[in-house]
mmCIF entry with sequence, helices, sheets and N, C-alpha, C, O atoms, coordinates in Angstrom:
data_MODEL
# 
_entry.id   MODEL 
# 
_entity.id                         1 
_entity.type                       polymer 
_entity.pdbx_number_of_molecules   1 
# 
_entity_poly.entity_id                      1 
_entity_poly.type                           'polypeptide(L)' 
_entity_poly.nstd_linkage                   no 
_entity_poly.nstd_monomer                   no 
_entity_poly.pdbx_seq_one_letter_code       MRFDFYLPVEVLFGSGRLDTLGEVAKRYGYRAIIITGKNSTKENGALERAIHSLKK 
_entity_poly.pdbx_seq_one_letter_code_can   MRFDFYLPVEVLFGSGRLDTLGEVAKRYGYRAIIITGKNSTKENGALERAIHSLKK 
_entity_poly.pdbx_strand_id                 A 
# 
loop_
_entity_poly_seq.entity_id 
_entity_poly_seq.num 
_entity_poly_seq.mon_id 
_entity_poly_seq.hetero 
1 1  MET n 
1 2  ARG n 
1 3  PHE n 
1 4  ASP n 
1 5  PHE n 
1 6  TYR n 
1 7  LEU n 
1 8  PRO n 
1 9  VAL n 
1 10 GLU n 
1 11 VAL n 
1 12 LEU n 
1 13 PHE n 
1 14 GLY n 
1 15 SER n 
1 16 GLY n 
1 17 ARG n 
1 18 LEU n 
1 19 ASP n 
1 20 THR n 
1 21 LEU n 
1 22 GLY n 
1 23 GLU n 
1 24 VAL n 
1 25 ALA n 
1 26 LYS n 
1 27 ARG n 
1 28 TYR n 
1 29 GLY n 
1 30 TYR n 
1 31 ARG n 
1 32 ALA n 
1 33 ILE n 
1 34 ILE n 
1 35 ILE n 
1 36 THR n 
1 37 GLY n 
1 38 LYS n 
1 39 ASN n 
1 40 SER n 
1 41 THR n 
1 42 LYS n 
1 43 GLU n 
1 44 ASN n 
1 45 GLY n 
1 46 ALA n 
1 47 LEU n 
1 48 GLU n 
1 49 ARG n 
1 50 ALA n 
1 51 ILE n 
1 52 HIS n 
1 53 SER n 
1 54 LEU n 
1 55 LYS n 
1 56 LYS n 
# 
_struct_asym.id          A 
_struct_asym.entity_id   1 
# 
loop_
_struct_conf.conf_type_id 
_struct_conf.id 
_struct_conf.pdbx_PDB_helix_id 
_struct_conf.beg_label_comp_id 
_struct_conf.beg_label_asym_id 
_struct_conf.beg_label_seq_id 
_struct_conf.pdbx_beg_PDB_ins_code 
_struct_conf.end_label_comp_id 
_struct_conf.end_label_asym_id 
_struct_conf.end_label_seq_id 
_struct_conf.pdbx_end_PDB_ins_code 
_struct_conf.beg_auth_comp_id 
_struct_conf.beg_auth_asym_id 
_struct_conf.beg_auth_seq_id 
_struct_conf.end_auth_comp_id 
_struct_conf.end_auth_asym_id 
_struct_conf.end_auth_seq_id 
_struct_conf.pdbx_PDB_helix_class 
_struct_conf.details 
_struct_conf.pdbx_PDB_helix_length 
HELX_P HELX_P1 AA1 ARG A 17 ? THR A 20 ? ARG A 17 THR A 20 5 ? 4  
HELX_P HELX_P2 AA2 LEU A 21 ? LYS A 26 ? LEU A 21 LYS A 26 1 ? 6  
HELX_P HELX_P3 AA3 SER A 40 ? GLU A 43 ? SER A 40 GLU A 43 1 ? 4  
HELX_P HELX_P4 AA4 ALA A 46 ? LYS A 55 ? ALA A 46 LYS A 55 1 ? 10 
# 
_struct_conf_type.id          HELX_P 
_struct_conf_type.criteria    ? 
_struct_conf_type.reference   ? 
# 
loop_
_atom_site.group_PDB 
_atom_site.id 
_atom_site.type_symbol 
_atom_site.label_atom_id 
_atom_site.label_alt_id 
_atom_site.label_comp_id 
_atom_site.label_asym_id 
_atom_site.label_entity_id 
_atom_site.label_seq_id 
_atom_site.pdbx_PDB_ins_code 
_atom_site.Cartn_x 
_atom_site.Cartn_y 
_atom_site.Cartn_z 
_atom_site.occupancy 
_atom_site.B_iso_or_equiv 
_atom_site.pdbx_formal_charge 
_atom_site.auth_seq_id 
_atom_site.auth_comp_id 
_atom_site.auth_asym_id 
_atom_site.auth_atom_id 
_atom_site.pdbx_PDB_model_num 
ATOM 1   N N  . MET A 1 1  ? 122.954 39.500 168.586 1.00 0.00 ? 1  MET A N  1 
ATOM 2   C CA . MET A 1 1  ? 122.192 38.847 167.555 1.00 0.00 ? 1  MET A CA 1 
ATOM 3   C C  . MET A 1 1  ? 121.710 39.886 166.540 1.00 0.00 ? 1  MET A C  1 
ATOM 4   O O  . MET A 1 1  ? 121.291 40.984 166.906 1.00 0.00 ? 1  MET A O  1 
ATOM 5   N N  . ARG A 1 2  ? 121.776 39.518 165.259 1.00 0.00 ? 2  ARG A N  1 
ATOM 6   C CA . ARG A 1 2  ? 121.278 40.413 164.182 1.00 0.00 ? 2  ARG A CA 1 
ATOM 7   C C  . ARG A 1 2  ? 120.453 39.582 163.207 1.00 0.00 ? 2  ARG A C  1 
ATOM 8   O O  . ARG A 1 2  ? 120.732 38.405 162.976 1.00 0.00 ? 2  ARG A O  1 
ATOM 9   N N  . PHE A 1 3  ? 119.456 40.204 162.658 1.00 0.00 ? 3  PHE A N  1 
ATOM 10  C CA . PHE A 1 3  ? 118.674 39.535 161.588 1.00 0.00 ? 3  PHE A CA 1 
ATOM 11  C C  . PHE A 1 3  ? 117.966 40.577 160.785 1.00 0.00 ? 3  PHE A C  1 
ATOM 12  O O  . PHE A 1 3  ? 117.746 41.695 161.252 1.00 0.00 ? 3  PHE A O  1 
ATOM 13  N N  . ASP A 1 4  ? 117.608 40.224 159.588 1.00 0.00 ? 4  ASP A N  1 
ATOM 14  C CA . ASP A 1 4  ? 116.799 41.071 158.698 1.00 0.00 ? 4  ASP A CA 1 
ATOM 15  C C  . ASP A 1 4  ? 115.467 40.380 158.525 1.00 0.00 ? 4  ASP A C  1 
ATOM 16  O O  . ASP A 1 4  ? 115.406 39.155 158.423 1.00 0.00 ? 4  ASP A O  1 
ATOM 17  N N  . PHE A 1 5  ? 114.406 41.150 158.490 1.00 0.00 ? 5  PHE A N  1 
ATOM 18  C CA . PHE A 1 5  ? 113.069 40.631 158.320 1.00 0.00 ? 5  PHE A CA 1 
ATOM 19  C C  . PHE A 1 5  ? 112.398 41.428 157.219 1.00 0.00 ? 5  PHE A C  1 
ATOM 20  O O  . PHE A 1 5  ? 112.273 42.649 157.315 1.00 0.00 ? 5  PHE A O  1 
ATOM 21  N N  . TYR A 1 6  ? 111.970 40.746 156.183 1.00 0.00 ? 6  TYR A N  1 
ATOM 22  C CA . TYR A 1 6  ? 111.311 41.418 155.044 1.00 0.00 ? 6  TYR A CA 1 
ATOM 23  C C  . TYR A 1 6  ? 109.939 40.791 154.886 1.00 0.00 ? 6  TYR A C  1 
ATOM 24  O O  . TYR A 1 6  ? 109.831 39.582 154.681 1.00 0.00 ? 6  TYR A O  1 
ATOM 25  N N  . LEU A 1 7  ? 108.910 41.578 154.977 1.00 0.00 ? 7  LEU A N  1 
ATOM 26  C CA . LEU A 1 7  ? 107.559 41.095 154.841 1.00 0.00 ? 7  LEU A CA 1 
ATOM 27  C C  . LEU A 1 7  ? 106.775 42.008 153.892 1.00 0.00 ? 7  LEU A C  1 
ATOM 28  O O  . LEU A 1 7  ? 106.165 42.988 154.320 1.00 0.00 ? 7  LEU A O  1 
ATOM 29  N N  . PRO A 1 8  ? 106.801 41.676 152.614 1.00 0.00 ? 8  PRO A N  1 
ATOM 30  C CA . PRO A 1 8  ? 106.034 42.509 151.684 1.00 0.00 ? 8  PRO A CA 1 
ATOM 31  C C  . PRO A 1 8  ? 104.523 42.285 151.912 1.00 0.00 ? 8  PRO A C  1 
ATOM 32  O O  . PRO A 1 8  ? 104.080 41.151 152.094 1.00 0.00 ? 8  PRO A O  1 
ATOM 33  N N  . VAL A 1 9  ? 103.770 43.338 151.900 1.00 0.00 ? 9  VAL A N  1 
ATOM 34  C CA . VAL A 1 9  ? 102.345 43.248 152.142 1.00 0.00 ? 9  VAL A CA 1 
ATOM 35  C C  . VAL A 1 9  ? 101.607 44.005 151.035 1.00 0.00 ? 9  VAL A C  1 
ATOM 36  O O  . VAL A 1 9  ? 101.972 45.119 150.659 1.00 0.00 ? 9  VAL A O  1 
ATOM 37  N N  . GLU A 1 10 ? 100.571 43.366 150.537 1.00 0.00 ? 10 GLU A N  1 
ATOM 38  C CA . GLU A 1 10 ? 99.718  44.021 149.567 1.00 0.00 ? 10 GLU A CA 1 
ATOM 39  C C  . GLU A 1 10 ? 98.291  43.922 150.078 1.00 0.00 ? 10 GLU A C  1 
ATOM 40  O O  . GLU A 1 10 ? 97.765  42.822 150.250 1.00 0.00 ? 10 GLU A O  1 
ATOM 41  N N  . VAL A 1 11 ? 97.663  45.063 150.320 1.00 0.00 ? 11 VAL A N  1 
ATOM 42  C CA . VAL A 1 11 ? 96.326  45.084 150.834 1.00 0.00 ? 11 VAL A CA 1 
ATOM 43  C C  . VAL A 1 11 ? 95.431  45.664 149.744 1.00 0.00 ? 11 VAL A C  1 
ATOM 44  O O  . VAL A 1 11 ? 95.658  46.776 149.265 1.00 0.00 ? 11 VAL A O  1 
ATOM 45  N N  . LEU A 1 12 ? 94.427  44.909 149.363 1.00 0.00 ? 12 LEU A N  1 
ATOM 46  C CA . LEU A 1 12 ? 93.461  45.362 148.358 1.00 0.00 ? 12 LEU A CA 1 
ATOM 47  C C  . LEU A 1 12 ? 92.109  45.455 149.067 1.00 0.00 ? 12 LEU A C  1 
ATOM 48  O O  . LEU A 1 12 ? 91.638  44.490 149.670 1.00 0.00 ? 12 LEU A O  1 
ATOM 49  N N  . PHE A 1 13 ? 91.517  46.599 148.984 1.00 0.00 ? 13 PHE A N  1 
ATOM 50  C CA . PHE A 1 13 ? 90.289  46.860 149.728 1.00 0.00 ? 13 PHE A CA 1 
ATOM 51  C C  . PHE A 1 13 ? 89.256  47.510 148.855 1.00 0.00 ? 13 PHE A C  1 
ATOM 52  O O  . PHE A 1 13 ? 89.599  48.374 148.048 1.00 0.00 ? 13 PHE A O  1 
ATOM 53  N N  . GLY A 1 14 ? 88.007  47.133 148.979 1.00 0.00 ? 14 GLY A N  1 
ATOM 54  C CA . GLY A 1 14 ? 86.949  47.795 148.265 1.00 0.00 ? 14 GLY A CA 1 
ATOM 55  C C  . GLY A 1 14 ? 85.937  46.829 147.673 1.00 0.00 ? 14 GLY A C  1 
ATOM 56  O O  . GLY A 1 14 ? 86.146  45.616 147.652 1.00 0.00 ? 14 GLY A O  1 
ATOM 57  N N  . SER A 1 15 ? 84.873  47.374 147.209 1.00 0.00 ? 15 SER A N  1 
ATOM 58  C CA . SER A 1 15 ? 83.798  46.595 146.628 1.00 0.00 ? 15 SER A CA 1 
ATOM 59  C C  . SER A 1 15 ? 84.297  45.847 145.389 1.00 0.00 ? 15 SER A C  1 
ATOM 60  O O  . SER A 1 15 ? 84.910  46.441 144.502 1.00 0.00 ? 15 SER A O  1 
ATOM 61  N N  . GLY A 1 16 ? 84.029  44.537 145.338 1.00 0.00 ? 16 GLY A N  1 
ATOM 62  C CA . GLY A 1 16 ? 84.394  43.743 144.181 1.00 0.00 ? 16 GLY A CA 1 
ATOM 63  C C  . GLY A 1 16 ? 85.808  43.235 144.170 1.00 0.00 ? 16 GLY A C  1 
ATOM 64  O O  . GLY A 1 16 ? 86.182  42.506 143.252 1.00 0.00 ? 16 GLY A O  1 
ATOM 65  N N  . ARG A 1 17 ? 86.610  43.588 145.149 1.00 0.00 ? 17 ARG A N  1 
ATOM 66  C CA . ARG A 1 17 ? 88.023  43.204 145.153 1.00 0.00 ? 17 ARG A CA 1 
ATOM 67  C C  . ARG A 1 17 ? 88.224  41.708 145.336 1.00 0.00 ? 17 ARG A C  1 
ATOM 68  O O  . ARG A 1 17 ? 89.214  41.152 144.862 1.00 0.00 ? 17 ARG A O  1 
ATOM 69  N N  . LEU A 1 18 ? 87.279  41.043 146.031 1.00 0.00 ? 18 LEU A N  1 
ATOM 70  C CA . LEU A 1 18 ? 87.401  39.624 146.227 1.00 0.00 ? 18 LEU A CA 1 
ATOM 71  C C  . LEU A 1 18 ? 87.390  38.877 144.882 1.00 0.00 ? 18 LEU A C  1 
ATOM 72  O O  . LEU A 1 18 ? 88.031  37.835 144.744 1.00 0.00 ? 18 LEU A O  1 
ATOM 73  N N  . ASP A 1 19 ? 86.677  39.404 143.919 1.00 0.00 ? 19 ASP A N  1 
ATOM 74  C CA . ASP A 1 19 ? 86.593  38.767 142.625 1.00 0.00 ? 19 ASP A CA 1 
ATOM 75  C C  . ASP A 1 19 ? 87.902  38.906 141.828 1.00 0.00 ? 19 ASP A C  1 
ATOM 76  O O  . ASP A 1 19 ? 88.053  38.244 140.801 1.00 0.00 ? 19 ASP A O  1 
ATOM 77  N N  . THR A 1 20 ? 88.826  39.726 142.262 1.00 0.00 ? 20 THR A N  1 
ATOM 78  C CA . THR A 1 20 ? 90.118  39.855 141.602 1.00 0.00 ? 20 THR A CA 1 
ATOM 79  C C  . THR A 1 20 ? 91.199  39.018 142.273 1.00 0.00 ? 20 THR A C  1 
ATOM 80  O O  . THR A 1 20 ? 92.366  39.071 141.884 1.00 0.00 ? 20 THR A O  1 
ATOM 81  N N  . LEU A 1 21 ? 90.805  38.245 143.283 1.00 0.00 ? 21 LEU A N  1 
ATOM 82  C CA . LEU A 1 21 ? 91.777  37.443 144.054 1.00 0.00 ? 21 LEU A CA 1 
ATOM 83  C C  . LEU A 1 21 ? 92.617  36.555 143.159 1.00 0.00 ? 21 LEU A C  1 
ATOM 84  O O  . LEU A 1 21 ? 93.835  36.486 143.321 1.00 0.00 ? 21 LEU A O  1 
ATOM 85  N N  . GLY A 1 22 ? 91.983  35.876 142.219 1.00 0.00 ? 22 GLY A N  1 
ATOM 86  C CA . GLY A 1 22 ? 92.728  34.954 141.327 1.00 0.00 ? 22 GLY A CA 1 
ATOM 87  C C  . GLY A 1 22 ? 93.801  35.669 140.524 1.00 0.00 ? 22 GLY A C  1 
ATOM 88  O O  . GLY A 1 22 ? 94.911  35.157 140.374 1.00 0.00 ? 22 GLY A O  1 
ATOM 89  N N  . GLU A 1 23 ? 93.482  36.839 140.009 1.00 0.00 ? 23 GLU A N  1 
ATOM 90  C CA . GLU A 1 23 ? 94.466  37.612 139.226 1.00 0.00 ? 23 GLU A CA 1 
ATOM 91  C C  . GLU A 1 23 ? 95.665  37.996 140.092 1.00 0.00 ? 23 GLU A C  1 
ATOM 92  O O  . GLU A 1 23 ? 96.809  37.901 139.647 1.00 0.00 ? 23 GLU A O  1 
ATOM 93  N N  . VAL A 1 24 ? 95.413  38.418 141.297 1.00 0.00 ? 24 VAL A N  1 
ATOM 94  C CA . VAL A 1 24 ? 96.472  38.860 142.197 1.00 0.00 ? 24 VAL A CA 1 
ATOM 95  C C  . VAL A 1 24 ? 97.311  37.629 142.640 1.00 0.00 ? 24 VAL A C  1 
ATOM 96  O O  . VAL A 1 24 ? 98.541  37.683 142.632 1.00 0.00 ? 24 VAL A O  1 
ATOM 97  N N  . ALA A 1 25 ? 96.662  36.569 143.008 1.00 0.00 ? 25 ALA A N  1 
ATOM 98  C CA . ALA A 1 25 ? 97.365  35.361 143.479 1.00 0.00 ? 25 ALA A CA 1 
ATOM 99  C C  . ALA A 1 25 ? 98.238  34.742 142.413 1.00 0.00 ? 25 ALA A C  1 
ATOM 100 O O  . ALA A 1 25 ? 99.270  34.150 142.727 1.00 0.00 ? 25 ALA A O  1 
ATOM 101 N N  . LYS A 1 26 ? 97.843  34.865 141.149 1.00 0.00 ? 26 LYS A N  1 
ATOM 102 C CA . LYS A 1 26 ? 98.602  34.259 140.050 1.00 0.00 ? 26 LYS A CA 1 
ATOM 103 C C  . LYS A 1 26 ? 100.027 34.787 139.988 1.00 0.00 ? 26 LYS A C  1 
ATOM 104 O O  . LYS A 1 26 ? 100.922 34.082 139.521 1.00 0.00 ? 26 LYS A O  1 
ATOM 105 N N  . ARG A 1 27 ? 100.252 35.992 140.443 1.00 0.00 ? 27 ARG A N  1 
ATOM 106 C CA . ARG A 1 27 ? 101.588 36.574 140.433 1.00 0.00 ? 27 ARG A CA 1 
ATOM 107 C C  . ARG A 1 27 ? 102.520 35.870 141.405 1.00 0.00 ? 27 ARG A C  1 
ATOM 108 O O  . ARG A 1 27 ? 103.739 35.983 141.277 1.00 0.00 ? 27 ARG A O  1 
ATOM 109 N N  . TYR A 1 28 ? 101.970 35.144 142.379 1.00 0.00 ? 28 TYR A N  1 
ATOM 110 C CA . TYR A 1 28 ? 102.784 34.538 143.409 1.00 0.00 ? 28 TYR A CA 1 
ATOM 111 C C  . TYR A 1 28 ? 102.959 33.037 143.301 1.00 0.00 ? 28 TYR A C  1 
ATOM 112 O O  . TYR A 1 28 ? 103.711 32.455 144.083 1.00 0.00 ? 28 TYR A O  1 
ATOM 113 N N  . GLY A 1 29 ? 102.299 32.399 142.370 1.00 0.00 ? 29 GLY A N  1 
ATOM 114 C CA . GLY A 1 29 ? 102.464 30.963 142.192 1.00 0.00 ? 29 GLY A CA 1 
ATOM 115 C C  . GLY A 1 29 ? 101.136 30.267 141.893 1.00 0.00 ? 29 GLY A C  1 
ATOM 116 O O  . GLY A 1 29 ? 100.133 30.891 141.548 1.00 0.00 ? 29 GLY A O  1 
ATOM 117 N N  . TYR A 1 30 ? 101.184 28.939 142.043 1.00 0.00 ? 30 TYR A N  1 
ATOM 118 C CA . TYR A 1 30 ? 100.016 28.150 141.622 1.00 0.00 ? 30 TYR A CA 1 
ATOM 119 C C  . TYR A 1 30 ? 99.283  27.470 142.782 1.00 0.00 ? 30 TYR A C  1 
ATOM 120 O O  . TYR A 1 30 ? 98.386  26.660 142.551 1.00 0.00 ? 30 TYR A O  1 
ATOM 121 N N  . ARG A 1 31 ? 99.653  27.787 144.014 1.00 0.00 ? 31 ARG A N  1 
ATOM 122 C CA . ARG A 1 31 ? 98.966  27.226 145.156 1.00 0.00 ? 31 ARG A CA 1 
ATOM 123 C C  . ARG A 1 31 ? 98.493  28.343 146.054 1.00 0.00 ? 31 ARG A C  1 
ATOM 124 O O  . ARG A 1 31 ? 99.109  29.407 146.122 1.00 0.00 ? 31 ARG A O  1 
ATOM 125 N N  . ALA A 1 32 ? 97.392  28.095 146.747 1.00 0.00 ? 32 ALA A N  1 
ATOM 126 C CA . ALA A 1 32 ? 96.862  29.112 147.644 1.00 0.00 ? 32 ALA A CA 1 
ATOM 127 C C  . ALA A 1 32 ? 96.345  28.453 148.915 1.00 0.00 ? 32 ALA A C  1 
ATOM 128 O O  . ALA A 1 32 ? 95.888  27.310 148.888 1.00 0.00 ? 32 ALA A O  1 
ATOM 129 N N  . ILE A 1 33 ? 96.417  29.161 150.005 1.00 0.00 ? 33 ILE A N  1 
ATOM 130 C CA . ILE A 1 33 ? 95.806  28.717 151.227 1.00 0.00 ? 33 ILE A CA 1 
ATOM 131 C C  . ILE A 1 33 ? 94.864  29.821 151.701 1.00 0.00 ? 33 ILE A C  1 
ATOM 132 O O  . ILE A 1 33 ? 95.213  31.001 151.694 1.00 0.00 ? 33 ILE A O  1 
ATOM 133 N N  . ILE A 1 34 ? 93.691  29.422 152.102 1.00 0.00 ? 34 ILE A N  1 
ATOM 134 C CA . ILE A 1 34 ? 92.690  30.392 152.576 1.00 0.00 ? 34 ILE A CA 1 
ATOM 135 C C  . ILE A 1 34 ? 92.443  30.086 154.041 1.00 0.00 ? 34 ILE A C  1 
ATOM 136 O O  . ILE A 1 34 ? 92.028  28.982 154.394 1.00 0.00 ? 34 ILE A O  1 
ATOM 137 N N  . ILE A 1 35 ? 92.698  31.055 154.879 1.00 0.00 ? 35 ILE A N  1 
ATOM 138 C CA . ILE A 1 35 ? 92.465  30.923 156.299 1.00 0.00 ? 35 ILE A CA 1 
ATOM 139 C C  . ILE A 1 35 ? 91.343  31.873 156.676 1.00 0.00 ? 35 ILE A C  1 
ATOM 140 O O  . ILE A 1 35 ? 91.417  33.073 156.413 1.00 0.00 ? 35 ILE A O  1 
ATOM 141 N N  . THR A 1 36 ? 90.318  31.335 157.284 1.00 0.00 ? 36 THR A N  1 
ATOM 142 C CA . THR A 1 36 ? 89.162  32.174 157.648 1.00 0.00 ? 36 THR A CA 1 
ATOM 143 C C  . THR A 1 36 ? 88.848  32.014 159.136 1.00 0.00 ? 36 THR A C  1 
ATOM 144 O O  . THR A 1 36 ? 89.465  31.215 159.840 1.00 0.00 ? 36 THR A O  1 
ATOM 145 N N  . GLY A 1 37 ? 87.895  32.777 159.579 1.00 0.00 ? 37 GLY A N  1 
ATOM 146 C CA . GLY A 1 37 ? 87.431  32.665 160.963 1.00 0.00 ? 37 GLY A CA 1 
ATOM 147 C C  . GLY A 1 37 ? 86.544  31.463 161.101 1.00 0.00 ? 37 GLY A C  1 
ATOM 148 O O  . GLY A 1 37 ? 86.772  30.441 160.453 1.00 0.00 ? 37 GLY A O  1 
ATOM 149 N N  . LYS A 1 38 ? 85.545  31.565 161.928 1.00 0.00 ? 38 LYS A N  1 
ATOM 150 C CA . LYS A 1 38 ? 84.685  30.403 162.166 1.00 0.00 ? 38 LYS A CA 1 
ATOM 151 C C  . LYS A 1 38 ? 83.779  30.098 160.974 1.00 0.00 ? 38 LYS A C  1 
ATOM 152 O O  . LYS A 1 38 ? 84.123  29.250 160.151 1.00 0.00 ? 38 LYS A O  1 
ATOM 153 N N  . ASN A 1 39 ? 82.648  30.760 160.862 1.00 0.00 ? 39 ASN A N  1 
ATOM 154 C CA . ASN A 1 39 ? 81.708  30.402 159.804 1.00 0.00 ? 39 ASN A CA 1 
ATOM 155 C C  . ASN A 1 39 ? 81.254  31.571 158.933 1.00 0.00 ? 39 ASN A C  1 
ATOM 156 O O  . ASN A 1 39 ? 80.642  31.337 157.891 1.00 0.00 ? 39 ASN A O  1 
ATOM 157 N N  . SER A 1 40 ? 81.522  32.792 159.306 1.00 0.00 ? 40 SER A N  1 
ATOM 158 C CA . SER A 1 40 ? 80.936  33.930 158.621 1.00 0.00 ? 40 SER A CA 1 
ATOM 159 C C  . SER A 1 40 ? 81.353  34.004 157.141 1.00 0.00 ? 40 SER A C  1 
ATOM 160 O O  . SER A 1 40 ? 80.551  34.380 156.286 1.00 0.00 ? 40 SER A O  1 
ATOM 161 N N  . THR A 1 41 ? 82.590  33.649 156.852 1.00 0.00 ? 41 THR A N  1 
ATOM 162 C CA . THR A 1 41 ? 83.048  33.709 155.455 1.00 0.00 ? 41 THR A CA 1 
ATOM 163 C C  . THR A 1 41 ? 82.292  32.712 154.597 1.00 0.00 ? 41 THR A C  1 
ATOM 164 O O  . THR A 1 41 ? 81.954  32.996 153.448 1.00 0.00 ? 41 THR A O  1 
ATOM 165 N N  . LYS A 1 42 ? 82.037  31.578 155.147 1.00 0.00 ? 42 LYS A N  1 
ATOM 166 C CA . LYS A 1 42 ? 81.263  30.561 154.415 1.00 0.00 ? 42 LYS A CA 1 
ATOM 167 C C  . LYS A 1 42 ? 79.787  30.966 154.312 1.00 0.00 ? 42 LYS A C  1 
ATOM 168 O O  . LYS A 1 42 ? 79.165  30.807 153.262 1.00 0.00 ? 42 LYS A O  1 
ATOM 169 N N  . GLU A 1 43 ? 79.242  31.482 155.397 1.00 0.00 ? 43 GLU A N  1 
ATOM 170 C CA . GLU A 1 43 ? 77.816  31.819 155.426 1.00 0.00 ? 43 GLU A CA 1 
ATOM 171 C C  . GLU A 1 43 ? 77.457  32.975 154.506 1.00 0.00 ? 43 GLU A C  1 
ATOM 172 O O  . GLU A 1 43 ? 76.380  32.985 153.909 1.00 0.00 ? 43 GLU A O  1 
ATOM 173 N N  . ASN A 1 44 ? 78.372  33.969 154.385 1.00 0.00 ? 44 ASN A N  1 
ATOM 174 C CA . ASN A 1 44 ? 78.043  35.114 153.518 1.00 0.00 ? 44 ASN A CA 1 
ATOM 175 C C  . ASN A 1 44 ? 78.478  34.928 152.069 1.00 0.00 ? 44 ASN A C  1 
ATOM 176 O O  . ASN A 1 44 ? 78.317  35.840 151.258 1.00 0.00 ? 44 ASN A O  1 
ATOM 177 N N  . GLY A 1 45 ? 79.017  33.780 151.735 1.00 0.00 ? 45 GLY A N  1 
ATOM 178 C CA . GLY A 1 45 ? 79.374  33.466 150.346 1.00 0.00 ? 45 GLY A CA 1 
ATOM 179 C C  . GLY A 1 45 ? 80.756  33.909 149.919 1.00 0.00 ? 45 GLY A C  1 
ATOM 180 O O  . GLY A 1 45 ? 81.165  33.633 148.791 1.00 0.00 ? 45 GLY A O  1 
ATOM 181 N N  . ALA A 1 46 ? 81.483  34.587 150.783 1.00 0.00 ? 46 ALA A N  1 
ATOM 182 C CA . ALA A 1 46 ? 82.806  35.097 150.402 1.00 0.00 ? 46 ALA A CA 1 
ATOM 183 C C  . ALA A 1 46 ? 83.791  33.979 150.128 1.00 0.00 ? 46 ALA A C  1 
ATOM 184 O O  . ALA A 1 46 ? 84.629  34.111 149.236 1.00 0.00 ? 46 ALA A O  1 
ATOM 185 N N  . LEU A 1 47 ? 83.719  32.888 150.865 1.00 0.00 ? 47 LEU A N  1 
ATOM 186 C CA . LEU A 1 47 ? 84.607  31.771 150.656 1.00 0.00 ? 47 LEU A CA 1 
ATOM 187 C C  . LEU A 1 47 ? 84.414  31.165 149.281 1.00 0.00 ? 47 LEU A C  1 
ATOM 188 O O  . LEU A 1 47 ? 85.384  30.898 148.572 1.00 0.00 ? 47 LEU A O  1 
ATOM 189 N N  . GLU A 1 48 ? 83.193  30.954 148.911 1.00 0.00 ? 48 GLU A N  1 
ATOM 190 C CA . GLU A 1 48 ? 82.893  30.369 147.591 1.00 0.00 ? 48 GLU A CA 1 
ATOM 191 C C  . GLU A 1 48 ? 83.340  31.321 146.468 1.00 0.00 ? 48 GLU A C  1 
ATOM 192 O O  . GLU A 1 48 ? 83.844  30.861 145.443 1.00 0.00 ? 48 GLU A O  1 
ATOM 193 N N  . ARG A 1 49 ? 83.163  32.635 146.646 1.00 0.00 ? 49 ARG A N  1 
ATOM 194 C CA . ARG A 1 49 ? 83.630  33.618 145.652 1.00 0.00 ? 49 ARG A CA 1 
ATOM 195 C C  . ARG A 1 49 ? 85.128  33.579 145.534 1.00 0.00 ? 49 ARG A C  1 
ATOM 196 O O  . ARG A 1 49 ? 85.666  33.657 144.430 1.00 0.00 ? 49 ARG A O  1 
ATOM 197 N N  . ALA A 1 50 ? 85.808  33.458 146.646 1.00 0.00 ? 50 ALA A N  1 
ATOM 198 C CA . ALA A 1 50 ? 87.287  33.387 146.636 1.00 0.00 ? 50 ALA A CA 1 
ATOM 199 C C  . ALA A 1 50 ? 87.775  32.156 145.908 1.00 0.00 ? 50 ALA A C  1 
ATOM 200 O O  . ALA A 1 50 ? 88.681  32.231 145.078 1.00 0.00 ? 50 ALA A O  1 
ATOM 201 N N  . ILE A 1 51 ? 87.172  31.019 146.220 1.00 0.00 ? 51 ILE A N  1 
ATOM 202 C CA . ILE A 1 51 ? 87.544  29.757 145.546 1.00 0.00 ? 51 ILE A CA 1 
ATOM 203 C C  . ILE A 1 51 ? 87.287  29.855 144.071 1.00 0.00 ? 51 ILE A C  1 
ATOM 204 O O  . ILE A 1 51 ? 88.119  29.435 143.266 1.00 0.00 ? 51 ILE A O  1 
ATOM 205 N N  . HIS A 1 52 ? 86.130  30.411 143.690 1.00 0.00 ? 52 HIS A N  1 
ATOM 206 C CA . HIS A 1 52 ? 85.816  30.545 142.267 1.00 0.00 ? 52 HIS A CA 1 
ATOM 207 C C  . HIS A 1 52 ? 86.851  31.446 141.555 1.00 0.00 ? 52 HIS A C  1 
ATOM 208 O O  . HIS A 1 52 ? 87.307  31.123 140.458 1.00 0.00 ? 52 HIS A O  1 
ATOM 209 N N  . SER A 1 53 ? 87.207  32.547 142.172 1.00 0.00 ? 53 SER A N  1 
ATOM 210 C CA . SER A 1 53 ? 88.180  33.466 141.565 1.00 0.00 ? 53 SER A CA 1 
ATOM 211 C C  . SER A 1 53 ? 89.519  32.791 141.407 1.00 0.00 ? 53 SER A C  1 
ATOM 212 O O  . SER A 1 53 ? 90.182  32.971 140.386 1.00 0.00 ? 53 SER A O  1 
ATOM 213 N N  . LEU A 1 54 ? 89.937  32.013 142.400 1.00 0.00 ? 54 LEU A N  1 
ATOM 214 C CA . LEU A 1 54 ? 91.219  31.317 142.317 1.00 0.00 ? 54 LEU A CA 1 
ATOM 215 C C  . LEU A 1 54 ? 91.208  30.242 141.220 1.00 0.00 ? 54 LEU A C  1 
ATOM 216 O O  . LEU A 1 54 ? 92.216  30.044 140.542 1.00 0.00 ? 54 LEU A O  1 
ATOM 217 N N  . LYS A 1 55 ? 90.104  29.566 141.048 1.00 0.00 ? 55 LYS A N  1 
ATOM 218 C CA . LYS A 1 55 ? 90.016  28.532 140.007 1.00 0.00 ? 55 LYS A CA 1 
ATOM 219 C C  . LYS A 1 55 ? 90.045  29.110 138.612 1.00 0.00 ? 55 LYS A C  1 
ATOM 220 O O  . LYS A 1 55 ? 90.540  28.470 137.684 1.00 0.00 ? 55 LYS A O  1 
ATOM 221 N N  . LYS A 1 56 ? 89.505  30.345 138.445 1.00 0.00 ? 56 LYS A N  1 
ATOM 222 C CA . LYS A 1 56 ? 89.523  30.984 137.131 1.00 0.00 ? 56 LYS A CA 1 
ATOM 223 C C  . LYS A 1 56 ? 90.953  31.232 136.719 1.00 0.00 ? 56 LYS A C  1 
ATOM 224 O O  . LYS A 1 56 ? 91.201  31.765 135.638 1.00 0.00 ? 56 LYS A O  1 
# 
């Protein structure tokens, strides 16, 4: 059996990077899926910031 597997990865890390999510995601299309853990992303406001950035 033979196969090729290609998985491009872009990791953006640092203060304020969440606010650039919309700009980065725009390069890949017009739909996004956000997968988070239990509640911490919602509780600390990161989920709302991500959604806001994507809507911009």
